C-alpha positions in Angstrom: 160.3 41.6 152.1 162.0 44.6 150.5 161.1 44.0 147.5 157.6 43.7 148.4 157.7 47.1 150.2 159.1 48.7 147.2 156.1 47.2 145.0 153.9 48.6 147.7 155.2 51.9 147.8 155.5 51.9 143.8 151.8 51.1 143.8 150.6 53.3 146.7 152.4 56.3 144.7 150.4 55.4 141.7 147.2 55.4 143.1 147.9 58.4 144.9 148.7 60.1 141.7 145.7 58.6 139.7 143.5 60.1 142.5 145.5 63.5 142.2 145.2 63.1 138.6 141.5 62.5 138.7 140.8 65.1 141.2 143.0 67.5 139.1 140.7 66.2 136.1 137.5 66.9 137.7 138.5 70.4 138.8 139.4 71.1 135.3 136.4 69.8 133.9 134.1 71.8 136.9 136.2 75.1 136.4 136.3 75.2 132.6 133.4 72.9 131.5 130.8 75.5 132.8 129.4 77.9 130.5 130.8 76.3 127.1 129.2 76.8 124.0 126.3 74.4 123.3 127.8 71.3 121.4 124.6 69.6 120.3 124.1 72.4 117.7 126.6 70.8 115.5 124.1 67.6 114.8 122.2 70.2 112.7 124.8 72.5 111.7 124.4 73.5 107.8 127.8 75.0 106.5 127.4 78.2 104.8 127.7 77.5 101.3 127.9 80.0 97.9 125.0 80.8 96.3 125.7 81.0 92.2 123.8 82.9 89.8 123.9 82.1 86.4 122.4 83.1 82.8 119.9 81.5 80.7 122.7 79.7 79.0 124.3 78.8 82.0 127.3 80.9 82.3 128.2 82.2 85.4 127.3 85.6 86.4 128.1 85.8 89.9 128.9 84.3 93.2 127.6 85.4 96.6 129.3 83.9 99.7 131.3 85.3 102.9 133.1 82.0 102.4 133.7 80.2 99.2 132.4 77.1 100.0 131.4 73.8 98.2 129.6 71.3 100.8 130.0 67.7 99.7 128.3 64.9 102.0 130.8 62.5 103.7 129.5 59.7 101.8 130.5 61.6 98.4 134.1 62.5 99.5 136.5 59.5 98.1 138.4 57.3 100.4 141.4 58.6 99.1 141.0 62.1 100.1 139.5 61.0 103.6 142.7 58.6 104.1 145.0 61.6 103.2 143.7 63.7 106.0 143.5 61.1 108.6 147.3 60.6 107.8 148.4 64.0 107.9 145.8 65.2 110.9 144.8 62.3 112.8 145.7 58.7 112.2 144.0 57.4 114.9 140.5 59.5 114.6 138.1 56.3 114.5 139.5 54.9 117.7 140.1 57.7 119.9 137.3 59.2 122.0 138.2 62.7 121.1 141.7 63.3 122.2 144.7 61.3 121.7 146.4 60.8 125.1 149.8 59.9 123.8 149.9 62.6 121.6 149.1 65.1 124.0 151.5 63.8 126.7 154.2 63.8 123.9 153.3 67.5 123.1 153.1 68.5 126.6 156.9 67.0 127.2 158.3 68.8 124.0 156.5 72.2 124.9 158.2 71.7 128.3 161.7 71.2 126.7 161.0 74.3 124.7 160.4 76.8 127.6 162.3 80.1 127.1 162.6 79.9 123.4 160.6 81.4 120.7 158.9 78.4 119.2 155.3 78.3 118.9 153.8 75.5 121.2 152.7 72.1 119.8 149.0 71.4 120.2 148.7 67.8 118.9 144.9 68.7 118.6 142.7 65.6 117.1 140.1 66.4 114.3 137.6 66.3 116.9 139.6 69.1 118.6 139.8 71.0 115.7 135.7 71.0 114.9 135.5 71.9 118.6 138.0 75.0 117.9 136.8 76.0 114.6 132.8 75.9 115.4 132.8 76.6 119.0 135.9 78.3 120.2 138.4 81.0 118.8 142.2 80.5 117.7 143.6 82.4 120.6 146.6 80.2 121.4 146.7 79.7 125.4 146.3 76.6 127.8 142.6 77.8 128.9 141.5 77.4 125.6 143.3 73.8 125.2 141.5 72.6 128.0 138.1 73.7 126.7 138.9 72.3 123.3 139.5 69.0 125.1 136.3 69.0 127.0 134.1 69.8 123.9 136.0 67.1 122.0 134.7 64.7 124.6 131.1 66.0 124.5 131.2 66.2 120.8 132.2 62.6 120.5 129.5 61.6 122.9 126.9 63.4 120.8 127.8 62.9 116.9 128.9 60.1 114.9 132.6 59.8 113.6 131.2 60.3 110.2 129.4 63.6 111.0 132.4 64.8 112.7 134.6 64.0 109.8 132.0 65.8 107.5 132.0 68.8 109.2 135.7 69.0 109.5 136.3 68.3 105.6 134.0 70.9 104.5 134.8 73.7 107.1 138.5 73.7 107.0 140.4 76.7 105.6 142.9 75.3 102.8 144.2 78.8 101.5 143.2 80.6 98.1 140.2 81.5 99.5 139.4 78.0 99.7 136.6 76.7 102.5 136.5 72.9 102.2 138.1 70.1 100.4 135.8 70.5 97.3 136.7 74.3 97.0 140.6 73.2 97.4 140.1 70.9 94.6 138.7 73.4 92.2 141.0 76.2 93.5 144.3 74.1 92.9 143.9 71.8 90.5 140.3 72.6 88.8 139.3 69.1 89.4 136.3 67.6 91.4 137.3 65.4 94.3 137.0 61.9 92.8 139.5 63.4 89.9 142.2 63.9 92.4 145.3 61.9 92.0 147.1 60.4 95.3 149.7 63.3 95.3 147.1 65.9 94.8 145.1 64.6 97.7 148.2 64.5 99.9 148.9 67.7 98.9 145.5 69.1 99.7 145.3 67.3 103.2 148.8 69.0 104.4 147.5 72.6 103.9 145.6 72.8 107.2 148.8 73.3 109.3 149.9 76.4 107.5 148.0 77.4 104.3 150.0 80.5 103.5 153.3 78.4 104.2 152.4 76.0 101.6 151.6 77.6 98.4 153.0 75.4 95.5 153.7 78.5 93.4 155.6 80.9 96.2 157.3 78.2 98.2 157.7 75.0 96.1 160.1 73.2 98.2 158.4 73.5 101.3 155.3 72.5 99.6 156.9 69.5 98.1 158.3 68.1 101.5 154.8 68.8 103.2 153.0 66.7 100.6 155.8 63.7 100.8 155.2 63.6 104.4 151.8 62.9 104.0 152.5 60.3 101.3 154.9 58.6 103.9 152.2 58.9 106.4 149.6 57.0 104.0 151.9 54.5 103.2 153.0 53.7 107.1 149.2 53.4 107.6 149.0 50.7 104.8 146.5 52.8 102.9 148.9 52.7 99.6 151.5 50.8 98.2 155.0 51.2 97.6 154.8 51.7 94.2 151.9 54.1 94.6 154.0 56.0 97.1 156.9 56.3 94.9 154.8 57.2 91.9 152.8 60.1 93.8 156.5 61.3 95.1 157.9 61.6 91.7 157.0 64.9 90.6 156.6 68.3 91.8 153.2 69.7 93.3 151.5 70.2 89.8 148.9 73.1 91.0 147.9 75.5 88.6 147.9 79.5 88.7 145.2 81.0 90.6 143.1 82.5 88.4 139.3 84.1 88.6 136.3 82.2 87.5 135.0 83.2 84.1 132.1 85.5 84.7 129.9 87.0 82.3 129.7 90.9 83.0 126.0 92.2 83.6 126.9 94.3 86.6 123.6 96.0 86.8 121.4 92.9 86.2 123.3 91.0 88.5 122.9 93.7 91.5 119.1 93.8 90.6 118.8 89.6 91.0 121.0 90.3 94.4 118.5 92.7 95.4 115.9 90.7 94.7 116.9 87.7 96.5 117.9 89.6 99.5 114.6 90.8 99.7 112.7 87.3 99.0 115.3 85.1 101.2 117.4 87.2 103.5 121.2 88.0 103.5 121.8 84.7 105.4 120.6 82.7 102.6 121.7 84.5 100.0 125.3 84.6 101.3 125.2 81.0 102.7 122.1 79.0 101.5 124.0 77.6 98.7 120.8 79.0 96.4 121.4 77.8 92.6 119.6 80.7 90.5 118.9 80.4 86.7 118.3 84.0 85.6 116.5 85.1 82.2 119.6 86.9 81.0 120.7 86.3 77.4 124.3 86.8 77.4 124.2 87.8 73.5 121.5 90.2 73.8 123.1 91.9 77.1 126.7 92.2 75.3 124.5 94.3 72.4 122.5 96.2 74.8 125.9 97.4 76.8 127.6 98.4 73.3 124.4 100.0 72.2 123.8 102.3 75.2 127.4 103.0 75.9 127.8 104.6 72.2 124.6 106.3 72.5 125.3 108.2 75.6 128.9 109.1 74.2 127.4 110.2 70.7 125.0 112.4 72.7 127.6 113.5 75.0 130.0 114.5 72.1 127.2 116.5 70.3 127.4 118.7 73.1 131.1 119.6 73.3 133.9 119.3 75.3 134.1 119.7 79.0 137.7 120.3 79.7 140.5 118.1 80.6 140.6 115.7 83.4 143.4 117.9 85.4 146.1 120.1 84.7 149.6 118.7 85.2 153.3 119.5 84.0 154.7 118.5 80.9 158.1 118.8 82.2 158.0 116.7 85.0 157.4 112.8 85.4 154.3 111.3 84.2 153.5 108.5 86.6 153.0 110.8 89.8 150.8 113.1 88.2 148.2 110.2 87.1 148.4 108.6 90.4 145.2 111.0 91.6 143.2 110.5 88.3 140.1 108.7 88.8 138.9 107.0 85.6 136.9 104.5 87.4 133.7 105.0 85.0 135.9 104.7 81.8 135.5 102.0 79.1 138.1 99.5 78.9 140.8 100.9 76.5 140.5 104.3 77.6 143.5 105.6 79.4 144.9 109.1 80.8 147.3 110.9 78.8 149.4 114.1 79.4 149.5 116.6 76.4 153.1 117.5 75.6 152.4 120.0 72.9 150.4 120.6 70.1 150.8 121.1 66.4 148.8 122.5 63.5 147.7 118.9 62.7 147.7 117.0 66.1 148.3 116.9 69.9 151.3 114.9 70.9 150.7 113.1 74.1 152.7 111.0 76.7 151.2 107.9 78.2 152.1 106.0 81.5 155.4 104.3 80.6 156.4 107.3 79.0 155.0 105.9 75.3 153.9 108.8 73.0 151.6 109.3 70.6 149.4 111.8 68.7 145.6 112.7 68.8 145.1 113.8 65.1 143.0 116.8 64.2 140.6 114.8 63.0 139.9 113.0 66.4 139.5 116.6 68.0 136.8 118.5 65.8 134.3 116.9 68.1 135.4 118.8 71.1 133.8 122.1 70.6 133.6 124.3 74.0 130.4 123.3 76.2 128.2 126.5 76.7 125.5 126.7 79.6 122.4 125.2 78.3 123.8 122.4 76.4 125.1 125.0 73.3 128.5 124.5 72.0 131.0 126.9 70.9 132.7 127.6 67.4 134.4 124.9 65.4 137.7 123.7 66.2 140.1 124.4 63.7 143.2 123.2 65.5 144.4 121.2 68.3 145.2 124.3 70.5 141.7 125.0 70.4 140.8 122.1 72.5 144.0 121.1 74.5 147.1 122.8 75.7 150.5 121.6 77.0 150.1 119.9 80.4 146.3 119.0 80.2 145.7 115.5 81.5 143.1 114.2 79.1 141.5 110.5 78.2 142.3 108.7 75.3 141.6 105.4 73.4 144.0 104.1 71.0 142.7 103.9 67.2 142.6 100.7 65.2 143.7 102.8 62.3 146.6 100.5 61.3 149.2 103.5 62.4 151.1 103.1 65.7 150.1 105.2 68.5 147.4 106.9 67.0 144.9 108.0 69.7 141.1 109.4 69.9 140.3 112.1 72.4 137.8 110.7 75.0 135.3 111.8 77.7 133.0 110.3 80.0 129.5 111.3 79.3 128.1 113.2 82.4 124.3 112.3 81.0 123.2 108.6 81.6 120.5 106.3 80.8 119.3 102.8 80.6 118.1 99.9 78.0 115.9 96.9 78.9 114.9 94.2 76.7 112.3 91.3 77.5 110.3 88.3 76.1 107.2 90.0 75.6 105.1 86.6 76.0 106.7 85.7 79.3 108.2 88.7 80.7 111.6 87.4 80.9 114.0 90.2 81.2 116.8 89.4 78.3 119.3 92.0 78.7 119.3 94.9 81.3 121.8 97.9 81.1 121.1 100.2 84.2 123.7 102.9 83.2 126.7 103.8 81.5 129.1 102.3 84.2 128.2 100.4 87.2 132.1 101.6 88.5 130.7 104.8 88.7 127.4 104.3 89.7 125.4 101.2 91.0 122.3 103.2 90.7 119.9 101.1 88.3 118.2 103.5 85.9 116.0 100.6 84.4 114.0 99.7 87.5 115.1 102.6 90.1 114.6 105.4 88.1 111.2 107.1 88.3 110.8 109.4 85.4 108.1 111.1 83.7 107.6 109.0 80.1 106.0 111.9 78.0 104.8 110.9 74.8 105.8 107.4 75.5 102.6 106.9 77.5 100.2 108.1 74.7 99.7 104.6 73.1 97.5 103.7 76.3 95.5 106.8 76.0 94.9 105.8 72.2 94.2 101.9 73.3 91.5 103.2 75.9 89.9 105.1 73.0 89.9 102.0 70.7 88.5 99.7 73.6 85.5 102.3 73.7 84.1 102.8 70.3 86.9 104.5 68.1 88.8 103.3 65.3 92.5 104.3 63.9 90.6 106.3 61.0 88.7 108.7 63.3 89.0 112.2 63.3 90.2 114.4 66.5 90.4 118.1 66.2 94.2 119.2 66.5 93.6 122.9 67.9 94.3 124.8 70.9 92.9 123.6 74.3 92.6 125.2 77.6 91.5 123.1 80.7 90.2 124.5 83.8 91.8 122.4 86.2 89.6 123.6 89.1 90.2 125.9 92.2 93.7 127.0 92.9 95.2 124.8 90.0 94.8 127.2 87.4 94.6 126.8 83.5 96.0 123.9 81.8 97.4 124.9 78.3 98.9 122.0 76.4 100.8 122.7 73.2 102.3 120.3 70.3 105.9 120.1 69.6 107.1 123.1 67.7 103.7 124.9 68.7 101.8 124.2 65.6 98.2 123.0 65.0 97.0 120.4 62.5 93.3 120.8 62.3 91.3 117.3 62.2 93.3 114.5 62.0 93.4 110.6 62.5 93.8 108.9 65.4 96.8 107.4 63.7 98.3 110.2 62.9 98.2 111.6 66.6 100.4 108.8 67.3 102.4 108.6 64.8 103.3 112.4 64.9 102.6 112.4 68.7 100.4 115.2 68.9 99.5 116.5 72.2 96.6 118.5 71.8 94.8 115.6 70.0 95.7 113.0 72.9 94.5 115.5 75.7 91.2 116.3 73.6 90.8 112.5 73.1 91.4 111.5 76.8 89.3 114.2 77.8 86.5 112.9 75.7 86.8 109.3 77.1 87.3 110.2 80.6 90.7 110.6 82.6 89.2 107.3 84.8 89.2 104.7 81.7 92.8 106.1 81.0 94.0 105.7 84.5 92.5 102.2 84.7 94.5 101.2 81.6 97.7 102.7 83.2 97.1 100.6 86.3 95.9 97.8 84.4 99.3 97.7 82.3 101.5 98.0 85.5 102.7 101.6 84.5 102.0 102.8 87.8 100.0 101.9 90.6 97.7 104.6 91.3 97.6 107.5 88.6 96.0 111.0 89.5 92.9 111.6 87.4 94.2 114.5 86.1 94.3 115.3 82.3 97.9 116.2 82.3 98.8 112.4 83.0 97.2 111.9 79.6 100.6 113.3 78.1 102.9 111.1 80.6 103.2 113.5 83.1 103.1 110.7 85.9 106.2 108.9 86.9 107.2 105.1 86.0 110.3 103.2 85.5 111.9 102.0 82.2 111.0 98.2 83.0 107.5 98.8 84.0 106.8 101.0 80.8 108.4 98.2 78.5 106.7 95.7 80.1 103.4 97.7 79.4 104.5 97.9 75.7 104.8 93.8 75.6 101.6 93.6 76.5 100.6 95.1 73.5 102.4 92.9 71.1 101.4 89.9 73.1 97.9 90.4 72.1 96.6 92.5 75.2 97.9 89.9 78.4 99.2 90.6 81.4 103.3 89.7 82.0 105.3 89.9 85.1 108.8 90.8 84.4 111.1 88.5 86.2 114.8 88.1 86.5 114.4 84.4 87.6 113.7 81.4 85.7 114.4 79.0 88.7 115.7 78.9 92.1 117.1 75.9 93.6 118.1 75.4 97.4 121.1 73.7 98.1 119.8 70.4 97.9 118.5 70.9 94.6 115.1 71.3 95.4 113.4 73.8 93.2 111.9 76.7 95.5 110.9 78.8 92.9 109.8 78.5 89.2 108.6 81.6 87.3 106.6 79.6 84.6 103.7 78.0 87.0 102.0 76.4 84.2 101.3 72.4 84.8 102.3 70.4 81.5 102.9 66.6 82.5 103.6 65.9 78.6 106.6 68.3 78.8 108.5 66.2 81.3 109.0 63.5 78.6 112.7 63.0 78.3 112.5 61.6 74.8 110.2 61.5 71.7 108.6 58.2 71.6 106.3 58.7 68.9 103.7 61.0 70.9 100.8 61.9 68.8 101.3 65.8 68.8 103.7 68.1 70.7 102.6 69.2 74.3 100.2 72.4 74.8 100.7 74.1 77.7 97.7 76.1 79.1 98.1 79.9 78.7 97.5 81.2 82.4 97.7 85.0 81.4 95.0 87.4 82.5 93.9 89.4 79.5 93.9 92.9 80.0 92.9 94.6 76.7 90.9 93.3 73.9 93.3 91.8 71.4 92.2 93.2 68.6 92.4 96.9 70.0 96.0 96.0 71.1 96.9 94.9 67.4 95.3 98.2 66.0 97.9 100.0 68.6 100.5 97.9 67.4 99.7 99.0 63.6 99.5 102.4 64.5 103.0 102.6 66.5 104.5 100.5 63.4 103.4 103.8 61.3 105.2 105.7 64.1 108.5 103.7 62.8 107.7 104.0 59.0 106.3 107.5 59.0 106.2 109.5 62.1 108.8 110.4 65.1 110.5 107.1 65.3 111.7 107.1 61.4 115.0 106.5 62.5 114.2 102.8 63.6 113.3 102.1 60.2 117.2 101.4 59.5 116.2 97.9 61.5 115.2 96.6 58.3 112.5 94.6 60.1 109.0 95.2 61.2 109.4 97.1 64.1 106.8 99.3 65.9 107.5 101.7 69.0 107.1 105.4 70.1 109.2 108.5 71.3 108.9 110.2 74.4 109.8 113.6 75.4 109.2 115.4 78.5 108.7 119.3 79.1 112.2 121.3 78.3 113.8 117.8 77.4 114.5 116.5 80.9 113.8 113.0 79.8 114.2 111.2 76.4 112.4 107.7 75.7 111.7 105.3 72.8 109.9 102.0 73.6 109.1 99.5 71.0 109.3 95.9 69.8 109.2 93.3 67.2 106.7 90.4 67.3 109.1 88.7 69.8 111.3 91.1 71.3 110.3 94.3 73.5 113.2 97.1 74.1 113.1 100.3 75.8 115.5 103.2 76.2 115.8 106.0 78.3 118.5 109.0 78.4 118.6 111.8 81.3 120.6 113.1 83.5 120.4 111.7 87.1 119.7 115.3 88.5 117.3 116.3 86.1 118.4 119.1 83.6 117.7 119.8 80.2 119.1 117.5 77.6 118.9 120.3 75.1 117.1 122.4 73.2 117.1 120.0 70.2 117.1 116.7 72.2 114.1 114.4 71.9 113.6 110.9 72.1 114.2 110.6 68.1 117.8 112.2 68.8 118.8 111.0 71.8 116.7 107.5 72.5 115.6 106.0 69.3 119.3 105.7 67.7 120.2 103.5 70.9 117.1 101.4 70.3 117.9 101.2 66.7 121.4 99.9 67.0 120.2 97.5 69.8 117.6 96.0 67.8 119.4 96.0 64.3 122.4 93.9 66.0 119.8 91.8 67.8 117.3 90.7 65.2 120.5 90.5 62.8 119.9 87.1 60.8 116.3 86.7 62.0 113.5 86.3 59.9 111.3 89.2 59.1 108.2 87.9 60.8 105.1 90.3 60.5 103.2 91.2 63.5 100.6 88.5 64.5 96.8 89.5 63.6 94.5 88.0 65.7 91.2 86.9 64.7 88.1 89.8 64.1 90.4 92.2 62.3 89.8 93.4 58.8 92.5 94.9 56.8 91.1 98.0 54.6 93.0 99.8 52.3 92.8 103.8 53.4 94.7 107.0 53.0 97.3 107.4 55.8 96.5 111.3 56.3 93.0 111.0 56.0 91.9 107.8 56.9 89.3 107.3 53.9 89.2 104.6 51.9 91.4 104.7 48.6 92.1 102.6 45.3 94.3 100.0 45.4 97.9 101.3 44.8 97.4 105.0 45.6 99.4 107.4 46.9 99.8 107.3 50.6 97.7 104.2 50.9 98.0 101.8 53.9 96.3 98.8 55.3 94.5 100.1 58.0 93.2 97.5 60.8 89.5 97.6 61.7 86.9 95.6 64.0 84.2 94.0 62.2 81.5 96.4 61.6 83.6 99.7 62.1 85.2 99.6 59.0 84.4 101.9 56.0 81.3 100.5 54.1 79.9 98.3 57.1 76.4 98.8 58.3 76.0 101.2 61.1 76.8 99.4 64.4 74.9 100.1 67.6 76.1 102.8 70.1 74.7 105.9 67.8 78.3 106.7 66.1 77.6 109.4 63.6 77.0 108.2 59.7 79.3 109.7 57.4 79.1 110.0 53.6 76.6 107.4 52.4 77.6 103.9 53.3 80.8 104.7 55.7 80.6 105.6 59.3 83.3 107.1 61.6 83.2 108.7 64.8 84.9 112.3 64.6 86.0 114.0 67.8 85.9 118.0 67.1 
């Protein structure tokens, strides 16, 4: 009887405790379960994934992300990796309902035993609980959060499959070194994909969630190895690997690689333009977490050439205009490092360093560099540094180092590759700036874009964001309008004073040529080659500014041009990219192109969401040659914006501008090149825009806050040399392809100065391009053009 009473008491107590526990659990669920985050959203959750930007050759340009993560579906994660995480974090994951009851009981008991100590409480969280915490709660350590975590774990298990929970966990967990998810960790620690990981490597990564910073193999190798070996033992205990595999995995140290950055091609202004356009198109959320894969148009070889050419050209301009003085004043007798601490050289190119002038001699300046190394700047490297005077004038010639620097001056220097040790050149960061852009004239693909001397100094992109007056670089479109309206390259226009009454309150406009001279009747070709302002204004007045403005808008130079005669001389504002694209439409035969920095954009699933080339060409999708009758012929969808014959005539005239006109410095390229200089009033802006048959490029030079570049600076001196150097290197080794002549053009040998026919081999003879019926000696065309000298005819504008 006594035994029955004891049994009854025990069962009653157990029932009471069960009822009490159930009541407590119900109260906890009621107390903490209300108002919890909506767990069902995890079913459609998409992890933020890094967006990657690639150059045209596939090389990486940039990664955009708030968390560097590569999402991998659970079906693509190897069993070896899954087993390692289950062994380390939750061996009963596939059997528990969301929480591990024995584990929680054990952790509760141990935490009670540790009351009063400074040890961190044990959590005993399952993978499901960690998903609840990471996605829906916070990391604040408290019993209240733990209760909410348990409640959410039950709810998540009822809503999601085990596979989905595991997929969220393995892709979301932070694993150190900026690695979010297992795929990123495999890359960062071992430079491997998940399926390449060994048992030991998978075990190491699986041991990281506990404390990623405590298990870095570089800083804490012993702790890291102990944690890895623990995971390997758990794998063996769970029967997921053999004893031989476990022994082999534990045999060596953790062979993680040193952390290093991903190799990224530098094209900072181009990348910023890509980022800005992606943000406008898709929004910041998709850009920084949508996993876009962007193939851009950038040609990395041309970009490197463009960066070098622009930087060298701006430095050359700056040196022509003298020395602005030292970065700061120091003390030659004090330690150097504290004096250099506040010197900002963020805009300086690689290899430029600050130095302190120790003393000067008759032949050199002796300098001291960080680390107490010494060197010298020879007089030859100081001669350029004449004192800068107001209005871009320079002072007297440098005869000795003391004319430039003094002891205590802190200056920028660059070590010279002269064979002599510790010989340096004096350097100065230009205060002028500029841009260079190159594109494919047939497609509009931007191949290179340098938006300034230094992205570190200014993110402002002078190729796409600086609206400046193009000056004479606009003139080809005035002449194109004339050629499309009955004029020929040999027609004469009077180069003489011109006064235009602009209307009430606007006064009279009196344009003049650069240099102030007048040259009388001259051919249209001479007007472009010599960049004659008066001829251009007179021609624009004749054909009408409505037509000129229409061409400017049709070619995308401006969106809306005022119908003022001054606009014919480039008084309107445009960007370098727009103007270069307009020139590209001249060389491609007068077909519209839209400049683009994108070839293709794919979403996180690999679906193409944007493609610049929208032509349909089923034959182009063949993966191999199988004896097809002929090569694919995609349709040409480009809209024609000008008569291809008129466009070729302008190309020929611009080629003459390089051979005989204001762009003569570009002849050094040694290939067929055409282009035009541009200089605005007071030399505020200098341009050169031109092209070869398959490459268009433009250069702009000017101060961000407009001021004169100098009385003798023009597009020919400031911009054309940059264009020349870029094209010379870009076309090195390429065939000298002549400009493509469209049907309907007849070449007649004429005198370059007068435009009249001349015998073959005559002095100054050139081949001029005429449309049929307009060449010298042709029958008089309709339209009432004036007959000249017997059989020839021409339109002369006096």
